[in-house]
LOLUMGU-130290 format. One record per residue: residue number from 1; x, y, z of N, C-alpha, C in turn. Coordinates in steps of 0.05 Angstrom, whole numbers, plus 5000, padded with zeros to 4 digits. Layout:
% residues N
[pt NUM,[X,Y,Z],[X,Y,Z],[X,Y,Z]]
...
END
This chain:
% residues 357
[pt 1,[2904,7840,5249],[2929,7826,5250],[2926,7800,5265]]
[pt 2,[2943,7780,5258],[2942,7754,5270],[2964,7750,5290]]
[pt 3,[2958,7734,5310],[2977,7729,5331],[3002,7716,5321]]
[pt 4,[3000,7699,5300],[3023,7685,5288],[3044,7704,5277]]
[pt 5,[3036,7729,5273],[3055,7749,5262],[3074,7760,5284]]
[pt 6,[3070,7751,5309],[3087,7761,5331],[3101,7738,5345]]
[pt 7,[3115,7722,5329],[3129,7699,5339],[3159,7703,5332]]
[pt 8,[3176,7690,5347],[3204,7689,5342],[3216,7665,5355]]
[pt 9,[3240,7656,5345],[3253,7633,5355],[3273,7641,5377]]
[pt 10,[3272,7628,5400],[3289,7634,5422],[3302,7608,5433]]
[pt 11,[3328,7605,5431],[3341,7582,5444],[3337,7583,5474]]
[pt 12,[3331,7560,5486],[3325,7558,5514],[3347,7569,5531]]
[pt 13,[3372,7565,5522],[3395,7574,5538],[3397,7604,5542]]
[pt 14,[3382,7620,5526],[3382,7649,5529],[3362,7659,5550]]
[pt 15,[3346,7641,5561],[3327,7648,5582],[3342,7650,5609]]
[pt 16,[3344,7674,5619],[3360,7679,5644],[3347,7665,5667]]
[pt 17,[3364,7649,5681],[3354,7634,5704],[3362,7646,5730]]
[pt 18,[3382,7664,5730],[3391,7677,5754],[3395,7707,5749]]
[pt 19,[3392,7724,5769],[3399,7752,5765],[3429,7755,5764]]
[pt 20,[3438,7776,5751],[3466,7783,5751],[3475,7792,5779]]
[pt 21,[3501,7790,5784],[3511,7799,5810],[3504,7827,5816]]
[pt 22,[3505,7845,5795],[3498,7873,5798],[3473,7878,5781]]
[pt 23,[3454,7892,5793],[3429,7899,5778],[3435,7914,5752]]
[pt 24,[3453,7934,5754],[3457,7952,5731],[3478,7941,5711]]
[pt 25,[3486,7916,5714],[3506,7904,5696],[3494,7892,5671]]
[pt 26,[3468,7893,5669],[3455,7881,5646],[3461,7896,5620]]
[pt 27,[3458,7882,5598],[3461,7895,5572],[3436,7910,5564]]
[pt 28,[3438,7928,5546],[3415,7944,5537],[3417,7948,5507]]
[pt 29,[3395,7941,5493],[3393,7945,5464],[3377,7971,5460]]
[pt 30,[3389,7991,5448],[3375,8016,5442],[3363,8014,5415]]
[pt 31,[3337,8019,5414],[3321,8017,5389],[3312,8045,5382]]
[pt 32,[3324,8056,5360],[3317,8083,5351],[3296,8081,5330]]
[pt 33,[3271,8090,5337],[3249,8087,5318],[3252,8106,5294]]
[pt 34,[3261,8130,5299],[3263,8150,5277],[3284,8141,5256]]
[pt 35,[3307,8131,5266],[3329,8122,5248],[3328,8093,5240]]
[pt 36,[3309,8078,5253],[3307,8050,5248],[3334,8036,5252]]
[pt 37,[3347,8043,5274],[3373,8032,5280],[3374,8018,5308]]
[pt 38,[3392,8000,5311],[3397,7985,5336],[3425,7991,5345]]
[pt 39,[3428,7993,5372],[3454,7998,5384],[3457,7981,5409]]
[pt 40,[3479,7966,5410],[3485,7950,5434],[3500,7967,5454]]
[pt 41,[3490,7967,5479],[3505,7981,5500],[3498,7967,5527]]
[pt 42,[3503,7981,5549],[3497,7969,5575],[3478,7988,5590]]
[pt 43,[3462,7976,5609],[3442,7991,5623],[3454,8015,5638]]
[pt 44,[3478,8012,5648],[3491,8034,5664],[3495,8059,5647]]
[pt 45,[3493,8057,5620],[3495,8081,5603],[3468,8095,5599]]
[pt 46,[3447,8085,5612],[3420,8097,5608],[3420,8127,5612]]
[pt 47,[3433,8138,5633],[3432,8167,5636],[3442,8183,5611]]
[pt 48,[3459,8171,5595],[3469,8185,5571],[3446,8190,5551]]
[pt 49,[3424,8175,5553],[3402,8178,5534],[3380,8195,5546]]
[pt 50,[3385,8206,5569],[3365,8223,5582],[3371,8253,5577]]
[pt 51,[3351,8268,5572],[3354,8297,5566],[3344,8313,5590]]
[pt 52,[3354,8337,5594],[3342,8355,5614],[3313,8359,5609]]
[pt 53,[3297,8357,5630],[3268,8361,5628],[3253,8336,5624]]
[pt 54,[3266,8313,5618],[3252,8288,5616],[3242,8279,5643]]
[pt 55,[3222,8262,5642],[3212,8250,5667],[3212,8219,5663]]
[pt 56,[3225,8205,5681],[3226,8176,5681],[3205,8166,5700]]
[pt 57,[3186,8149,5690],[3164,8140,5707],[3168,8110,5713]]
[pt 58,[3168,8103,5738],[3173,8076,5747],[3148,8065,5762]]
[pt 59,[3146,8039,5763],[3124,8026,5777],[3134,8017,5804]]
[pt 60,[3122,8027,5826],[3131,8021,5853],[3116,7998,5866]]
[pt 61,[3102,7981,5850],[3088,7959,5862],[3108,7939,5874]]
[pt 62,[3099,7925,5895],[3116,7906,5908],[3103,7878,5907]]
[pt 63,[3120,7858,5899],[3110,7831,5897],[3106,7819,5925]]
[pt 64,[3083,7807,5929],[3078,7794,5955],[3081,7763,5951]]
[pt 65,[3086,7748,5972],[3091,7719,5968],[3066,7704,5962]]
[pt 66,[3058,7705,5936],[3032,7695,5928],[3031,7666,5922]]
[pt 67,[3053,7651,5923],[3054,7623,5917],[3053,7607,5944]]
[pt 68,[3033,7590,5947],[3029,7574,5971],[3029,7545,5963]]
[pt 69,[3043,7529,5979],[3043,7500,5976],[3027,7488,5999]]
[pt 70,[3006,7473,5992],[2988,7462,6013],[2982,7433,6007]]
[pt 71,[2963,7423,6023],[2955,7395,6020],[2924,7394,6021]]
[pt 72,[2914,7375,6006],[2885,7370,6007],[2879,7357,6034]]
[pt 73,[2857,7365,6046],[2849,7355,6072],[2824,7338,6068]]
[pt 74,[2824,7311,6074],[2844,7298,6091],[2865,7281,6076]]
[pt 75,[2864,7280,6049],[2881,7261,6034],[2910,7267,6036]]
[pt 76,[2918,7293,6039],[2946,7300,6041],[2959,7304,6014]]
[pt 77,[2944,7303,5992],[2955,7307,5965],[2965,7336,5962]]
[pt 78,[2988,7339,5948],[3001,7365,5945],[2984,7383,5927]]
[pt 79,[2982,7408,5935],[2968,7429,5919],[2985,7454,5918]]
[pt 80,[2987,7465,5894],[3001,7491,5890],[2980,7512,5885]]
[pt 81,[2982,7534,5899],[2963,7556,5897],[2977,7582,5890]]
[pt 82,[2969,7595,5869],[2979,7622,5862],[2956,7641,5867]]
[pt 83,[2959,7658,5887],[2938,7678,5893],[2938,7699,5871]]
[pt 84,[2914,7704,5860],[2911,7723,5838],[2901,7750,5848]]
[pt 85,[2879,7750,5862],[2869,7775,5873],[2850,7769,5896]]
[pt 86,[2851,7787,5916],[2832,7785,5937],[2805,7795,5928]]
[pt 87,[2784,7780,5934],[2757,7788,5925],[2744,7805,5947]]
[pt 88,[2740,7830,5940],[2728,7849,5958],[2697,7848,5956]]
[pt 89,[2684,7859,5976],[2655,7859,5976],[2643,7875,5953]]
[pt 90,[2658,7896,5945],[2648,7912,5923],[2658,7903,5895]]
[pt 91,[2674,7881,5895],[2683,7869,5870],[2708,7881,5860]]
[pt 92,[2720,7901,5874],[2744,7914,5864],[2768,7898,5873]]
[pt 93,[2791,7903,5860],[2816,7890,5868],[2834,7910,5881]]
[pt 94,[2849,7901,5901],[2867,7918,5915],[2889,7902,5927]]
[pt 95,[2907,7915,5942],[2928,7901,5955],[2917,7884,5978]]
[pt 96,[2931,7863,5986],[2920,7846,6007],[2915,7861,6033]]
[pt 97,[2893,7854,6047],[2886,7867,6071],[2886,7848,6094]]
[pt 98,[2886,7858,6119],[2887,7841,6142],[2859,7830,6149]]
[pt 99,[2859,7807,6163],[2834,7796,6172],[2837,7766,6177]]
[pt 100,[2820,7754,6193],[2822,7726,6199],[2807,7709,6178]]
[pt 101,[2794,7722,6159],[2781,7708,6137],[2782,7725,6112]]
[pt 102,[2791,7713,6090],[2792,7727,6065],[2785,7708,6042]]
[pt 103,[2773,7719,6021],[2766,7703,5998],[2784,7713,5974]]
[pt 104,[2797,7693,5961],[2815,7699,5939],[2808,7684,5914]]
[pt 105,[2812,7696,5891],[2813,7681,5866],[2841,7671,5864]]
[pt 106,[2844,7645,5857],[2871,7633,5856],[2873,7614,5832]]
[pt 107,[2897,7611,5822],[2903,7591,5802],[2915,7567,5817]]
[pt 108,[2903,7544,5813],[2910,7521,5830],[2918,7497,5812]]
[pt 109,[2936,7480,5823],[2944,7455,5810],[2947,7434,5832]]
[pt 110,[2935,7410,5827],[2918,7402,5804],[2889,7411,5808]]
[pt 111,[2880,7427,5789],[2853,7439,5792],[2831,7418,5792]]
[pt 112,[2835,7396,5776],[2813,7377,5773],[2807,7363,5799]]
[pt 113,[2825,7364,5818],[2820,7351,5844],[2808,7370,5865]]
[pt 114,[2804,7394,5858],[2794,7414,5877],[2765,7422,5869]]
[pt 115,[2746,7408,5881],[2718,7413,5875],[2707,7431,5897]]
[pt 116,[2685,7446,5891],[2672,7462,5912],[2666,7445,5937]]
[pt 117,[2673,7457,5960],[2670,7443,5985],[2695,7429,5994]]
[pt 118,[2715,7426,5976],[2740,7414,5984],[2756,7433,6003]]
[pt 119,[2773,7421,6019],[2788,7436,6039],[2818,7432,6035]]
[pt 120,[2833,7454,6042],[2862,7454,6040],[2873,7462,6067]]
[pt 121,[2897,7452,6072],[2912,7462,6095],[2940,7467,6086]]
[pt 122,[2954,7485,6101],[2980,7494,6092],[3001,7488,6114]]
[pt 123,[3015,7465,6111],[3036,7457,6129],[3024,7452,6157]]
[pt 124,[3039,7459,6177],[3030,7455,6205],[3018,7481,6216]]
[pt 125,[3013,7500,6198],[3002,7526,6207],[2972,7524,6212]]
[pt 126,[2960,7546,6221],[2931,7547,6225],[2917,7558,6201]]
[pt 127,[2931,7561,6178],[2919,7571,6154],[2905,7548,6139]]
[pt 128,[2879,7552,6134],[2864,7532,6118],[2848,7547,6097]]
[pt 129,[2837,7532,6078],[2821,7544,6057],[2799,7524,6048]]
[pt 130,[2777,7535,6040],[2755,7520,6029],[2750,7529,6000]]
[pt 131,[2746,7509,5983],[2740,7516,5955],[2711,7523,5953]]
[pt 132,[2706,7548,5945],[2678,7558,5943],[2665,7551,5916]]
[pt 133,[2681,7556,5895],[2670,7551,5868],[2693,7551,5848]]
[pt 134,[2688,7539,5825],[2706,7540,5802],[2702,7567,5789]]
[pt 135,[2724,7580,5782],[2723,7607,5770],[2736,7608,5743]]
[pt 136,[2734,7586,5728],[2747,7584,5702],[2767,7562,5702]]
[pt 137,[2779,7557,5678],[2798,7535,5675],[2823,7539,5693]]
[pt 138,[2826,7522,5713],[2849,7524,5731],[2845,7543,5754]]
[pt 139,[2823,7558,5754],[2819,7578,5775],[2798,7568,5795]]
[pt 140,[2802,7576,5820],[2783,7570,5841],[2780,7594,5859]]
[pt 141,[2756,7597,5870],[2751,7617,5891],[2756,7603,5918]]
[pt 142,[2775,7613,5934],[2783,7601,5959],[2777,7620,5982]]
[pt 143,[2765,7609,6003],[2760,7624,6027],[2781,7615,6048]]
[pt 144,[2799,7633,6055],[2820,7627,6074],[2811,7634,6103]]
[pt 145,[2819,7618,6122],[2814,7623,6150],[2839,7617,6166]]
[pt 146,[2842,7633,6188],[2865,7628,6206],[2861,7642,6232]]
[pt 147,[2878,7636,6251],[2876,7648,6277],[2893,7673,6280]]
[pt 148,[2905,7682,6257],[2920,7707,6255],[2910,7721,6231]]
[pt 149,[2918,7747,6228],[2911,7761,6202],[2921,7745,6178]]
[pt 150,[2904,7741,6159],[2911,7725,6136],[2936,7735,6121]]
[pt 151,[2938,7762,6120],[2962,7773,6106],[2987,7764,6120]]
[pt 152,[2987,7763,6147],[3011,7754,6162],[3017,7725,6156]]
[pt 153,[2996,7709,6155],[3001,7680,6149],[3011,7676,6121]]
[pt 154,[3000,7691,6102],[3010,7688,6074],[3039,7697,6072]]
[pt 155,[3046,7719,6086],[3073,7729,6085],[3093,7708,6097]]
[pt 156,[3083,7694,6118],[3100,7674,6132],[3103,7649,6115]]
[pt 157,[3082,7640,6102],[3082,7614,6089],[3087,7616,6059]]
[pt 158,[3081,7639,6047],[3083,7641,6018],[3111,7643,6007]]
[pt 159,[3114,7639,5981],[3139,7641,5967],[3137,7662,5945]]
[pt 160,[3160,7673,5937],[3161,7691,5915],[3151,7677,5890]]
[pt 161,[3131,7687,5876],[3119,7673,5853],[3135,7678,5827]]
[pt 162,[3158,7664,5824],[3174,7667,5800],[3159,7656,5776]]
[pt 163,[3164,7667,5752],[3152,7656,5728],[3160,7627,5723]]
[pt 164,[3144,7611,5710],[3150,7583,5706],[3175,7577,5690]]
[pt 165,[3184,7596,5673],[3208,7591,5657],[3233,7594,5674]]
[pt 166,[3231,7604,5699],[3254,7604,5717],[3252,7579,5734]]
[pt 167,[3271,7561,5731],[3270,7535,5744],[3283,7536,5771]]
[pt 168,[3268,7530,5792],[3279,7529,5819],[3269,7502,5831]]
[pt 169,[3284,7480,5827],[3275,7454,5838],[3271,7455,5868]]
[pt 170,[3285,7471,5883],[3283,7472,5912],[3267,7497,5921]]
[pt 171,[3253,7509,5902],[3238,7533,5909],[3254,7559,5907]]
[pt 172,[3243,7581,5914],[3257,7606,5912],[3278,7609,5934]]
[pt 173,[3298,7626,5929],[3320,7630,5948],[3318,7657,5960]]
[pt 174,[3335,7663,5979],[3336,7689,5991],[3344,7710,5970]]
[pt 175,[3360,7701,5951],[3368,7720,5929],[3344,7728,5913]]
[pt 176,[3326,7709,5907],[3302,7715,5892],[3284,7734,5908]]
[pt 177,[3282,7729,5934],[3264,7746,5950],[3273,7775,5949]]
[pt 178,[3299,7780,5946],[3309,7808,5944],[3311,7818,5916]]
[pt 179,[3320,7801,5897],[3325,7811,5870],[3300,7811,5852]]
[pt 180,[3279,7797,5860],[3254,7798,5845],[3236,7821,5855]]
[pt 181,[3248,7840,5868],[3236,7866,5875],[3253,7888,5863]]
[pt 182,[3240,7909,5853],[3255,7933,5845],[3263,7949,5869]]
[pt 183,[3282,7967,5865],[3291,7985,5887],[3269,8005,5894]]
[pt 184,[3249,8007,5877],[3226,8026,5881],[3203,8012,5895]]
[pt 185,[3204,7986,5899],[3181,7971,5908],[3172,7979,5936]]
[pt 186,[3148,7989,5939],[3138,7998,5965],[3108,7992,5969]]
[pt 187,[3093,7989,5948],[3064,7985,5950],[3058,7956,5944]]
[pt 188,[3052,7941,5966],[3048,7912,5963],[3022,7906,5948]]
[pt 189,[3024,7887,5929],[3000,7879,5915],[3004,7865,5889]]
[pt 190,[3029,7861,5879],[3034,7848,5854],[3040,7819,5857]]
[pt 191,[3033,7803,5837],[3041,7775,5837],[3064,7770,5817]]
[pt 192,[3074,7791,5805],[3098,7789,5787],[3111,7816,5788]]
[pt 193,[3137,7816,5784],[3153,7841,5785],[3150,7857,5759]]
[pt 194,[3150,7883,5761],[3152,7900,5737],[3182,7900,5728]]
[pt 195,[3189,7880,5712],[3217,7872,5709],[3236,7893,5697]]
[pt 196,[3226,7912,5681],[3243,7932,5671],[3256,7949,5693]]
[pt 197,[3242,7951,5716],[3253,7966,5738],[3274,7951,5754]]
[pt 198,[3278,7925,5749],[3297,7909,5764],[3326,7918,5758]]
[pt 199,[3331,7932,5737],[3358,7940,5729],[3368,7964,5745]]
[pt 200,[3350,7979,5756],[3357,8005,5769],[3371,8000,5796]]
[pt 201,[3390,8018,5801],[3404,8020,5827],[3401,8049,5836]]
[pt 202,[3406,8055,5861],[3406,8083,5870],[3426,8100,5855]]
[pt 203,[3448,8088,5847],[3469,8103,5833],[3459,8111,5805]]
[pt 204,[3446,8093,5791],[3435,8100,5765],[3414,8121,5767]]
[pt 205,[3397,8119,5787],[3376,8139,5791],[3388,8166,5797]]
[pt 206,[3409,8167,5813],[3422,8193,5818],[3435,8204,5793]]
[pt 207,[3446,8187,5776],[3458,8196,5751],[3437,8207,5732]]
[pt 208,[3413,8195,5733],[3390,8206,5717],[3382,8234,5727]]
[pt 209,[3380,8237,5753],[3373,8262,5765],[3394,8284,5759]]
[pt 210,[3419,8275,5758],[3441,8294,5752],[3439,8305,5723]]
[pt 211,[3424,8291,5706],[3419,8301,5679],[3396,8321,5678]]
[pt 212,[3388,8331,5701],[3366,8350,5704],[3339,8338,5694]]
[pt 213,[3336,8312,5698],[3311,8298,5693],[3298,8292,5720]]
[pt 214,[3274,8282,5719],[3260,8276,5744],[3250,8247,5743]]
[pt 215,[3248,8235,5766],[3238,8208,5769],[3213,8208,5786]]
[pt 216,[3191,8197,5776],[3166,8195,5791],[3156,8166,5792]]
[pt 217,[3140,8160,5812],[3130,8134,5815],[3100,8133,5811]]
[pt 218,[3091,8112,5797],[3062,8105,5796],[3060,8076,5806]]
[pt 219,[3035,8067,5809],[3031,8040,5819],[3012,8026,5799]]
[pt 220,[3021,8002,5790],[3002,7984,5777],[3009,7956,5789]]
[pt 221,[2990,7944,5802],[2994,7918,5814],[2992,7897,5793]]
[pt 222,[3015,7886,5786],[3017,7867,5764],[3002,7842,5772]]
[pt 223,[2982,7835,5755],[2965,7812,5761],[2968,7791,5739]]
[pt 224,[2951,7771,5740],[2953,7749,5721],[2948,7759,5692]]
[pt 225,[2933,7780,5689],[2928,7790,5662],[2952,7798,5647]]
[pt 226,[2973,7808,5661],[2997,7817,5647],[3011,7794,5632]]
[pt 227,[3011,7770,5644],[3025,7748,5631],[3007,7725,5622]]
[pt 228,[2981,7729,5623],[2962,7709,5614],[2966,7705,5584]]
[pt 229,[2967,7680,5575],[2971,7675,5546],[2949,7687,5529]]
[pt 230,[2957,7697,5506],[2938,7707,5486],[2925,7682,5473]]
[pt 231,[2898,7680,5476],[2885,7656,5467],[2868,7659,5442]]
[pt 232,[2872,7681,5428],[2857,7686,5403],[2876,7690,5380]]
[pt 233,[2868,7684,5356],[2885,7688,5333],[2882,7717,5322]]
[pt 234,[2858,7727,5323],[2852,7754,5313],[2857,7773,5337]]
[pt 235,[2877,7791,5334],[2884,7809,5356],[2862,7828,5364]]
[pt 236,[2844,7833,5346],[2821,7851,5353],[2804,7838,5375]]
[pt 237,[2805,7812,5378],[2789,7798,5398],[2803,7795,5425]]
[pt 238,[2828,7804,5426],[2844,7801,5451],[2837,7822,5472]]
[pt 239,[2834,7813,5497],[2829,7831,5519],[2847,7823,5543]]
[pt 240,[2860,7842,5555],[2876,7838,5578],[2859,7842,5603]]
[pt 241,[2862,7824,5623],[2846,7826,5647],[2853,7852,5662]]
[pt 242,[2833,7862,5677],[2837,7887,5691],[2857,7885,5714]]
[pt 243,[2872,7907,5718],[2892,7909,5740],[2888,7936,5753]]
[pt 244,[2894,7936,5779],[2891,7961,5794],[2915,7979,5791]]
[pt 245,[2910,8005,5787],[2932,8024,5785],[2925,8050,5800]]
[pt 246,[2945,8065,5807],[2942,8090,5821],[2964,8110,5812]]
[pt 247,[2955,8134,5805],[2973,8156,5799],[2966,8179,5818]]
[pt 248,[2985,8186,5834],[2981,8207,5854],[2983,8234,5842]]
[pt 249,[2972,8254,5856],[2971,8282,5845],[2999,8293,5839]]
[pt 250,[3018,8288,5856],[3045,8299,5851],[3057,8287,5827]]
[pt 251,[3054,8260,5823],[3065,8247,5799],[3052,8258,5774]]
[pt 252,[3026,8261,5774],[3012,8272,5751],[3021,8300,5745]]
[pt 253,[3025,8316,5766],[3034,8344,5761],[3062,8345,5748]]
[pt 254,[3080,8328,5758],[3108,8328,5747],[3107,8319,5718]]
[pt 255,[3092,8298,5712],[3090,8288,5685],[3079,8309,5666]]
[pt 256,[3058,8322,5674],[3045,8342,5657],[3063,8367,5654]]
[pt 257,[3077,8375,5675],[3096,8397,5672],[3119,8390,5653]]
[pt 258,[3129,8366,5654],[3150,8358,5636],[3141,8359,5607]]
[pt 259,[3117,8348,5602],[3107,8349,5574],[3103,8377,5564]]
[pt 260,[3092,8394,5581],[3086,8421,5573],[3112,8437,5567]]
[pt 261,[3134,8429,5579],[3160,8443,5575],[3177,8430,5554]]
[pt 262,[3166,8409,5540],[3181,8396,5519],[3196,8372,5527]]
[pt 263,[3194,8363,5552],[3208,8339,5561],[3193,8314,5552]]
[pt 264,[3207,8292,5552],[3196,8266,5545],[3187,8251,5569]]
[pt 265,[3166,8235,5565],[3157,8216,5586],[3169,8189,5579]]
[pt 266,[3187,8179,5596],[3201,8154,5591],[3189,8133,5611]]
[pt 267,[3175,8114,5600],[3162,8094,5617],[3180,8071,5622]]
[pt 268,[3183,8063,5647],[3199,8040,5654],[3181,8016,5657]]
[pt 269,[3178,8001,5635],[3162,7977,5636],[3135,7980,5623]]
[pt 270,[3125,7957,5613],[3099,7957,5600],[3077,7963,5619]]
[pt 271,[3080,7955,5645],[3059,7960,5664],[3057,7990,5669]]
[pt 272,[3079,8004,5669],[3078,8033,5672],[3064,8046,5648]]
[pt 273,[3070,8036,5625],[3056,8046,5601],[3026,8043,5604]]
[pt 274,[3018,8019,5613],[2989,8014,5616],[2976,8033,5635]]
[pt 275,[2990,8039,5657],[2979,8058,5677],[2977,8086,5665]]
[pt 276,[2999,8095,5652],[3000,8122,5641],[2979,8126,5619]]
[pt 277,[2978,8107,5601],[2959,8109,5579],[2930,8107,5588]]
[pt 278,[2925,8093,5610],[2898,8091,5621],[2889,8117,5633]]
[pt 279,[2909,8133,5644],[2902,8158,5657],[2905,8182,5640]]
[pt 280,[2913,8178,5614],[2918,8201,5596],[2893,8208,5581]]
[pt 281,[2890,8235,5577],[2867,8244,5560],[2877,8250,5532]]
[pt 282,[2859,8258,5515],[2865,8263,5487],[2884,8286,5483]]
[pt 283,[2888,8303,5503],[2907,8325,5501],[2934,8318,5511]]
[pt 284,[2938,8292,5519],[2964,8284,5528],[2971,8291,5556]]
[pt 285,[2950,8295,5572],[2954,8301,5601],[2945,8277,5617]]
[pt 286,[2959,8274,5640],[2953,8251,5657],[2937,8261,5681]]
[pt 287,[2917,8245,5688],[2900,8252,5711],[2909,8236,5736]]
[pt 288,[2905,8247,5759],[2910,8233,5784],[2885,8215,5789]]
[pt 289,[2889,8189,5791],[2866,8172,5795],[2875,8145,5806]]
[pt 290,[2857,8130,5817],[2861,8103,5826],[2837,8086,5818]]
[pt 291,[2842,8065,5803],[2820,8049,5793],[2832,8024,5779]]
[pt 292,[2814,8007,5769],[2822,7984,5753],[2824,7994,5724]]
[pt 293,[2843,7982,5709],[2844,7987,5680],[2843,7961,5665]]
[pt 294,[2826,7961,5644],[2825,7939,5626],[2837,7946,5599]]
[pt 295,[2853,7967,5598],[2864,7976,5573],[2881,7954,5560]]
[pt 296,[2876,7948,5535],[2891,7929,5519],[2905,7943,5496]]
[pt 297,[2931,7942,5495],[2947,7956,5475],[2958,7936,5455]]
[pt 298,[2949,7939,5430],[2958,7923,5408],[2967,7941,5385]]
[pt 299,[2981,7931,5365],[2989,7948,5343],[2965,7963,5331]]
[pt 300,[2969,7988,5326],[2947,8006,5317],[2939,8025,5338]]
[pt 301,[2946,8019,5363],[2939,8037,5386],[2955,8063,5383]]
[pt 302,[2942,8086,5388],[2955,8112,5387],[2963,8121,5415]]
[pt 303,[2989,8122,5420],[2999,8129,5447],[2995,8159,5452]]
[pt 304,[2985,8165,5475],[2978,8193,5482],[2998,8206,5501]]
[pt 305,[3014,8190,5515],[3032,8201,5535],[3060,8190,5534]]
[pt 306,[3064,8165,5526],[3090,8152,5527],[3107,8161,5503]]
[pt 307,[3131,8171,5510],[3150,8180,5489],[3173,8161,5485]]
[pt 308,[3180,8146,5505],[3202,8127,5504],[3196,8104,5524]]
[pt 309,[3208,8081,5519],[3201,8057,5535],[3226,8041,5541]]
[pt 310,[3230,8035,5566],[3250,8016,5575],[3235,7990,5581]]
[pt 311,[3243,7968,5570],[3229,7943,5573],[3247,7919,5571]]
[pt 312,[3241,7898,5584],[3255,7872,5581],[3246,7859,5555]]
[pt 313,[3258,7836,5549],[3249,7820,5526],[3228,7801,5535]]
[pt 314,[3207,7798,5518],[3183,7784,5527],[3178,7759,5511]]
[pt 315,[3160,7743,5521],[3153,7717,5509],[3141,7721,5481]]
[pt 316,[3146,7703,5463],[3133,7703,5437],[3103,7703,5440]]
[pt 317,[3088,7716,5423],[3059,7716,5422],[3046,7725,5448]]
[pt 318,[3060,7741,5463],[3049,7751,5489],[3037,7778,5486]]
[pt 319,[3020,7785,5506],[3008,7812,5505],[3029,7834,5509]]
[pt 320,[3051,7827,5523],[3073,7847,5527],[3088,7852,5501]]
[pt 321,[3092,7831,5486],[3105,7834,5460],[3087,7850,5441]]
[pt 322,[3061,7846,5443],[3042,7862,5427],[3044,7891,5434]]
[pt 323,[3046,7898,5460],[3048,7925,5469],[3073,7938,5458]]
[pt 324,[3096,7924,5461],[3121,7936,5451],[3120,7940,5421]]
[pt 325,[3108,7921,5407],[3105,7923,5377],[3087,7946,5370]]
[pt 326,[3067,7952,5386],[3050,7975,5381],[3066,8001,5384]]
[pt 327,[3085,8001,5402],[3101,8025,5407],[3123,8029,5387]]
[pt 328,[3138,8007,5381],[3161,8009,5364],[3156,8001,5335]]
[pt 329,[3133,7989,5330],[3127,7978,5304],[3135,7948,5303]]
[pt 330,[3118,7932,5290],[3122,7903,5290],[3149,7896,5277]]
[pt 331,[3155,7906,5254],[3179,7898,5239],[3204,7906,5255]]
[pt 332,[3205,7930,5266],[3229,7938,5280],[3232,7922,5306]]
[pt 333,[3209,7917,5320],[3210,7901,5344],[3221,7873,5339]]
[pt 334,[3211,7860,5319],[3220,7833,5313],[3249,7832,5303]]
[pt 335,[3257,7854,5289],[3285,7856,5280],[3303,7859,5305]]
[pt 336,[3294,7874,5324],[3309,7878,5349],[3311,7851,5364]]
[pt 337,[3290,7836,5365],[3290,7810,5379],[3309,7791,5364]]
[pt 338,[3308,7790,5338],[3327,7773,5323],[3355,7780,5328]]
[pt 339,[3361,7806,5329],[3388,7816,5335],[3396,7808,5364]]
[pt 340,[3378,7810,5382],[3384,7803,5410],[3390,7773,5413]]
[pt 341,[3376,7757,5398],[3381,7728,5399],[3409,7723,5387]]
[pt 342,[3415,7735,5364],[3440,7730,5351],[3463,7740,5368]]
[pt 343,[3459,7762,5383],[3480,7773,5400],[3480,7761,5428]]
[pt 344,[3464,7741,5433],[3463,7727,5458],[3456,7745,5482]]
[pt 345,[3436,7762,5478],[3425,7776,5501],[3411,7756,5519]]
[pt 346,[3407,7763,5544],[3392,7746,5563],[3363,7755,5563]]
[pt 347,[3345,7735,5563],[3316,7741,5559],[3300,7738,5584]]
[pt 348,[3277,7752,5584],[3255,7750,5603],[3262,7764,5630]]
[pt 349,[3250,7755,5652],[3249,7771,5676],[3276,7779,5687]]
[pt 350,[3295,7760,5689],[3322,7765,5699],[3341,7772,5676]]
[pt 351,[3330,7778,5653],[3347,7782,5630],[3355,7811,5625]]
[pt 352,[3364,7817,5601],[3373,7843,5593],[3349,7860,5585]]
[pt 353,[3355,7885,5575],[3332,7903,5570],[3336,7917,5543]]
[pt 354,[3315,7932,5535],[3314,7946,5510],[3303,7974,5515]]
[pt 355,[3316,7994,5505],[3307,8021,5507],[3297,8030,5480]]
[pt 356,[3271,8036,5478],[3259,8045,5453],[3256,8075,5454]]
[pt 357,[3269,8089,5436],[3268,8119,5437],[3257,8129,5410]]
END
């Protein structure tokens, strides 16, 4: 299949720029695969679609302030740094760790002015960085140094890394700092929110539990690979960058018990799907594990564990749209998107959602 087959027209005014006053006030488009039908409703009705014995799986990753504004030293030219992943000695990726020196892979602007050996400073703080090497188009390997733990300095100086389609001329606000985290967020390590989880409130979660369903948490630290543009025309050549995930023993046990008793596994978000499918075996059982996953899901993929999916609306020609199309079918997915545009749903991170059953 070709990437051009996964495009749609979206008026710019439908791109949500602000979160709603209430998390659970968003609209929800229910996509019924068996009946090939669409139904408009609201997210607060989600519990009505939950059956006894179902298990709802959420991603508990927490976004850290990965966007840093600095200056080239000594010229003073402005530099924007998006931290992608901390480079460990063994080459694995993990949540940020403490220390007075850390090396990070970062997306920087303007990249052409940052050559190996160049130095950066960040405001009046003691945080500095040296460019070690170019790591691809726009990417640099940066070694940070400071007189305090680097994690503490990043937390103090960094900003919430909102997607570029959300325009904030004055930077992020306190509202963004709170609302661009899910109510489940506890494991620091993501550079973007698992946005399907943004709609949940404790009240909705309690209503789900009252339906005799269960809610479990997994972790997938959302990295640049989740929203990196698809740069190939032939989808068979597409690969999503690796991201770290963890499924604990208790979560795996609950998921497997639910499936064995006839319950459905309802994944909240494409990142949750990626974690579940990475840990699932051919028998439809999930293993407890922690590792990187390079799983790329495109149409034709056979899902082993995911029975239903709650997801936001995604960018045209994106890897996330490809994953949803693999689950719901290309034609039904694009029909749902056309309907959502015509009905003026709100799109992307702060937008409305879609429940595929």
